[in-house]
C-alpha positions in Angstrom: 98.7 210.8 38.2 98.5 210.8 34.4 101.1 209.7 32.0 103.1 212.9 32.5 106.8 212.9 31.6 109.4 213.3 34.4 110.2 216.7 33.0 106.5 217.8 33.3 106.3 216.4 36.9 109.5 218.2 37.9 108.4 221.4 36.4 105.1 221.2 38.2 106.7 220.4 41.5 109.9 222.6 41.4 108.9 225.2 38.8 110.2 225.8 35.3 113.4 227.7 36.3 114.5 225.4 39.1 117.3 222.9 38.6 116.6 219.2 39.1 117.5 217.8 42.6 121.0 216.4 43.0 121.4 212.8 41.8 117.7 212.5 41.0 118.2 210.0 38.2 120.4 207.7 40.5 117.8 207.9 43.3 114.9 207.1 40.9 116.8 204.2 39.5 117.6 202.9 43.0 114.0 203.3 44.0 112.7 201.4 41.0 115.3 198.6 41.5 114.3 198.3 45.2 110.6 198.2 44.4 111.2 195.5 41.7 113.2 193.4 44.2 110.4 193.8 46.8 107.8 192.7 44.2 109.8 189.7 43.2 110.2 188.6 46.9 106.4 189.1 47.4 105.6 187.1 44.3 107.9 184.4 45.4 106.3 184.2 48.8 102.8 184.1 47.2 103.9 181.4 44.8 105.3 179.4 47.7 102.1 179.7 49.7 100.0 178.7 46.7 102.1 175.6 46.0 102.7 174.4 49.5 100.0 172.7 51.7 99.0 174.7 54.7 97.7 172.7 57.7 94.6 173.9 59.5 96.6 174.6 62.6 99.0 176.8 60.6 96.1 178.6 58.9 94.5 179.3 62.3 97.9 180.7 63.6 98.2 183.0 60.6 94.6 184.2 61.1 95.3 184.8 64.9 98.5 186.7 64.1 96.7 188.8 61.6 94.0 189.6 64.1 96.6 190.6 66.7 98.4 192.8 64.2 95.1 194.6 63.3 94.3 195.0 67.0 97.7 196.6 67.6 97.3 198.9 64.6 93.8 199.9 65.9 95.3 200.7 69.3 98.0 202.8 67.7 95.4 204.7 65.7 93.3 205.4 68.8 96.4 206.6 70.6 97.2 208.9 67.7 93.7 210.3 67.8 94.0 210.9 71.5 97.3 212.6 71.0 95.9 214.8 68.2 92.9 215.7 70.3 95.1 216.7 73.3 97.2 218.9 71.0 94.2 220.5 69.3 92.1 220.6 72.4 89.2 218.6 70.9 87.4 215.7 72.5 88.0 212.2 71.1 84.8 210.5 69.9 84.5 207.0 71.2 83.0 204.4 68.8 80.4 202.0 70.2 81.7 198.4 70.8 
């Protein structure tokens, strides 16, 4: 997205004669505040991790948990592919291990 104004984006999305959605400004402000809070929390966590010592055991636990999480995401994606294939009637291509 370019540096378009909000008016330009609204006109492109809703048309030039349409009215703006109800409470758009309040929702946008709330969304920006929520995103800023999330970024502050993330930066705080990163800062904490950078300044605190992490034991090798804890590092291995974090790596293991990350691997498990990625495995679960992969299984979920494969399940979605199978579901989509059953809906559309196509075969699911299995990747080689």
